[in-house]
C-alpha positions in Angstrom: -52.8 37.2 -70.7 -54.9 34.4 -68.4 -54.6 32.4 -71.1 -50.9 32.3 -72.1 -49.9 31.8 -67.7 -52.4 29.0 -68.0 -50.5 26.9 -70.3 -47.4 27.8 -69.2 -48.6 26.4 -65.7 -49.8 23.2 -67.3 -46.4 22.9 -69.5 -44.1 22.9 -66.2 -46.3 21.1 -64.4 -45.9 18.4 -67.3 -42.2 18.5 -67.4 -42.2 18.1 -63.6 -44.1 15.1 -63.9 -41.5 13.6 -66.4 -38.6 14.6 -64.7 -36.4 12.2 -62.5 -36.0 13.0 -59.1 -33.0 14.4 -57.3 -30.1 11.1 -57.4 -29.0 10.1 -54.4 -25.2 8.9 -55.8 -23.1 10.2 -58.2 -20.0 8.4 -60.0 -17.7 7.2 -63.1 -18.0 3.9 -64.7 -14.6 2.0 -64.2 -13.3 -1.4 -65.1 -10.2 -3.7 -63.7 -7.5 -4.0 -66.6 -4.5 -6.2 -66.6 -1.5 -4.8 -68.7 0.3 -7.9 -70.5 3.7 -7.8 -71.2 6.8 -9.6 -72.7 8.1 -12.4 -70.7 10.5 -12.5 -73.9 12.8 -10.8 -76.0 13.5 -10.3 -79.7 11.5 -9.4 -83.0 8.0 -9.4 -82.3 6.9 -11.9 -85.3 3.0 -11.9 -85.2 0.6 -9.9 -83.4 -2.9 -9.2 -84.9 -4.9 -7.7 -82.6 -6.5 -4.5 -82.4 -7.8 -2.1 -79.7 -11.6 -3.0 -79.7 -11.2 -6.6 -80.3 -12.8 -8.8 -77.7 -10.7 -11.7 -77.0 -10.8 -15.2 -75.3 -8.9 -16.5 -72.8 -5.8 -18.8 -73.5 -5.8 -17.9 -76.7 -2.5 -17.3 -78.7 -2.1 -13.8 -80.0 1.5 -13.5 -80.8 5.0 -15.1 -81.4 8.2 -13.2 -80.5 11.3 -14.9 -82.4 12.5 -17.8 -80.7 15.7 -18.8 -83.3 18.5 -17.7 -80.8 17.1 -19.4 -78.0 16.7 -22.6 -80.6 20.3 -22.7 -81.4 21.3 -22.0 -77.9 19.8 -25.1 -77.3 20.9 -27.1 -80.2 24.1 -26.5 -78.5 23.7 -27.3 -75.2 22.5 -31.0 -76.2 25.5 -31.6 -78.6 27.5 -30.9 -75.3 25.1 -33.6 -73.8 25.5 -36.2 -76.4 29.7 -35.5 -76.2 29.2 -36.4 -72.5 27.6 -39.5 -73.5 30.4 -40.8 -75.6 32.9 -40.1 -72.0 30.6 -42.3 -70.3 33.2 -45.6 -69.9 32.2 -49.2 -69.9 34.2 -51.9 -67.5 32.3 -54.7 -69.2 35.2 -55.3 -71.5 38.4 -55.8 -69.3 36.5 -57.1 -66.6 35.3 -60.0 -68.8 38.5 -60.7 -69.5 39.7 -60.5 -66.2 36.8 -63.3 -64.8 38.5 -65.3 -67.9 41.5 -65.5 -66.4 39.9 -65.9 -62.7 38.4 -69.0 -64.2 41.2 -70.5 -65.0 43.1 -70.0 -62.3 40.4 -71.9 -60.1 40.3 -74.2 -62.2 44.1 -74.7 -61.9 43.7 -74.5 -57.9 41.1 -76.7 -57.8 43.6 -79.4 -59.9 46.2 -78.3 -57.1 44.3 -79.0 -54.7 43.7 -82.3 -55.0 47.1 -83.3 -55.8 47.7 -81.4 -52.1 45.5 -83.8 -50.6 47.4 -86.9 -52.5 51.0 -85.0 -51.8 51.5 -84.8 -55.3 51.8 -80.9 -54.9 52.9 -78.2 -52.3 51.2 -76.1 -50.2 53.0 -72.9 -51.4 52.0 -73.7 -54.9 48.0 -74.3 -53.6 48.8 -70.5 -52.0 50.2 -69.0 -54.7 46.6 -69.3 -56.9 45.0 -68.4 -53.9 46.8 -65.4 -54.4 46.6 -64.7 -57.4 43.0 -65.4 -58.0 43.0 -62.6 -55.2 44.9 -60.3 -57.0 42.1 -60.4 -60.2 39.0 -60.1 -57.8 41.3 -56.8 -56.3 41.9 -55.7 -60.4 38.5 -56.2 -61.3 37.2 -54.2 -58.3 39.5 -51.3 -59.1 38.1 -51.4 -62.4 34.4 -51.3 -61.6 35.0 -48.5 -59.0 37.3 -46.2 -61.3 34.7 -46.3 -63.9 32.2 -45.9 -61.6 34.0 -42.4 -60.4 34.6 -41.4 -63.9 31.2 -41.9 -64.9 29.9 -40.1 -62.0 32.2 -36.9 -63.0 30.5 -37.2 -66.5 26.8 -37.3 -65.0 27.3 -34.5 -63.0 28.4 -32.7 -66.0 25.0 -33.8 -67.5 23.1 -32.7 -64.7 23.0 -28.7 -65.0 23.3 -29.4 -68.4 19.5 -30.8 -69.1 18.7 -28.1 -66.2 19.9 -25.7 -69.1 17.7 -27.0 -71.6 14.5 -27.7 -69.4 15.2 -23.4 -69.1 15.6 -23.3 -72.8 12.2 -24.5 -73.5 10.5 -22.6 -71.0 11.9 -19.5 -72.3 10.9 -20.2 -75.7 7.5 -21.4 -74.5 7.5 -17.4 -73.1 8.0 -16.0 -76.2 4.6 -17.2 -76.9 1.7 -14.6 -76.3 -0.7 -16.5 -74.9 -3.9 -13.9 -73.5 -4.8 -14.9 -69.8 -8.7 -13.3 -69.7 -11.4 -12.8 -71.8 -12.1 -9.7 -72.7 -11.4 -6.4 -74.7 -8.1 -5.1 -75.6 -8.7 -1.7 -74.2 -5.0 0.0 -75.3 -2.1 -1.2 -78.0 1.2 -0.5 -77.4 2.9 -2.1 -80.1 2.7 -3.2 -83.7 4.0 -6.7 -85.5 7.7 -6.9 -86.1 8.7 -4.5 -83.4 11.9 -5.2 -81.0 10.5 -6.2 -77.6 12.0 -6.9 -74.2 10.9 -8.6 -71.6 8.7 -6.4 -69.5 7.7 -4.6 -72.4 4.2 -3.7 -72.1 1.9 -5.0 -75.0 -1.6 -4.3 -74.7 -4.2 -3.8 -71.6 -7.2 -5.6 -71.9 -10.2 -5.4 -69.5 -14.1 -7.3 -69.0 -16.2 -4.8 -70.2 -19.3 -7.2 -70.0 -20.2 -6.4 -66.1 -18.5 -2.3 -65.5 -18.1 -1.0 -61.6 -19.7 2.2 -61.4 -17.3 4.3 -58.2 -20.1 6.6 -56.8 -20.3 8.9 -53.7 -23.2 9.5 -51.7 -23.7 11.7 -48.8 -24.2 9.8 -45.4 -27.9 10.6 -44.6 -28.5 8.9 -48.0 -26.6 6.5 -47.2 -27.9 4.7 -43.6 -30.9 3.1 -45.7 -28.7 1.3 -48.2 -26.7 -2.0 -47.9 -25.1 -4.5 -49.7 -26.3 -6.6 -52.7 -29.3 -3.9 -52.7 -30.3 -3.4 -56.2 -30.2 0.4 -57.2 -31.7 1.8 -60.8 -28.5 3.3 -62.4 -28.9 6.6 -64.8 -26.7 7.0 -67.4 -26.7 10.0 -70.4 -29.4 9.3 -73.0 -28.9 12.5 -75.1 -29.2 16.2 -73.7 -32.2 16.0 -71.8 -32.8 12.1 -71.2 -31.5 9.3 -68.9 -31.3 5.4 -69.6 -32.4 3.2 -66.9 -30.3 0.3 -65.8 -30.1 -2.2 -62.8 -26.9 -2.4 -61.2 -26.0 -4.0 -57.6 -24.4 -2.4 -54.2 -21.2 -4.8 -54.2 -19.0 -2.4 -51.7 -19.6 0.5 -49.8 -16.8 2.0 -47.7 -16.5 2.4 -43.9 -15.0 5.6 -43.9 -16.1 9.0 -45.3 -14.0 10.8 -47.9 -14.0 14.6 -49.1 -15.9 15.3 -52.5 -13.4 13.9 -55.4 -13.0 17.1 -57.8 -13.8 14.8 -60.7 -17.5 14.1 -59.3 -20.0 17.0 -60.6 -23.4 17.0 -59.6 -26.3 19.3 -59.8 -27.0 20.6 -56.4 -24.4 22.0 -54.5 -21.8 19.6 -53.2 -21.3 18.1 -49.8 -18.0 18.4 -47.8 -17.9 14.5 -47.1 -18.9 11.9 -49.0 -19.3 7.6 -48.7 -17.7 5.9 -51.9 -20.0 2.8 -52.9 -19.5 0.4 -55.6 -22.2 -0.8 -58.3 -22.3 -3.6 -60.3 -23.6 -3.1 -64.0 -24.0 -5.3 -66.9 -23.1 -3.7 -69.8 -25.4 -2.9 -72.6 -23.3 -2.4 -75.2 -23.1 1.2 -74.6 -21.4 1.9 -71.3 -17.9 3.0 -71.3 -15.2 3.3 -69.0 -14.9 6.9 -67.6 -18.8 7.2 -68.7 -20.3 9.4 -65.4 -23.7 7.9 -64.3 -26.2 8.5 -61.2 -27.4 6.4 -58.6 -30.9 6.3 -57.4 -31.6 3.9 -54.1 -34.4 1.9 -54.0 -37.1 3.1 -51.6 -37.6 1.1 -48.4 -41.0 0.3 -47.5 -42.4 1.6 -44.5 
């Protein structure tokens, strides 16, 4: 009987030496995820991504049908081309008037010489000057009228050019470009489905580094500060833990009641403080996975 008791005592001492000490905080892993939505409307012609796939940023991962937009652009461009044909030129008509004016100036100058020799009258000289002035007025009037007409045409062109720019942007929006490097968490649609502007396409997050949101009591938090290195414990089988290093990146300024989702190995306290611990993912960590935190002991 004494031998049996001694064996049990040694066994208990062995396991008590290998057990982890009581953890200081408990929580679950989180990641900042974003939902990518469609910026255009139409059939999803190309969309070959899968859940769990890693995507690089600025990578084209899908295309929404742009045929309708392309036809609208062609129609607007045709209207712009038609407006260009309406633009008037004053040059031909003005050229004729300038030629007539040159002839009149030549005759006026000849009459001016004759007038000095008293071989022509002042009335004849005034007539030539009057005709030249009339032609000058006609030239100015033609140029002004053509300018007004052309400005009216050009005023119609500017909204059409703006519409072309808008259509080009809409066409570019139909190309789905992944905005961040990360892993696809959820895929909401499949290729060839019809999507509307704003329809969610997929959810992505960078899980190379996860955030452990954990909760601890006020007395344990007294010796903890930002950027402290802590030990993070995650389950490794039924009885064992895996140890990872983590860095405290945020500490709540106010206490809150213990979340119902947090299950500790000890009796819960009424009020706790939230902390966030940045942990590099070795490939085994998953969003929502529970973990425990052990604070580093301060040197006395």
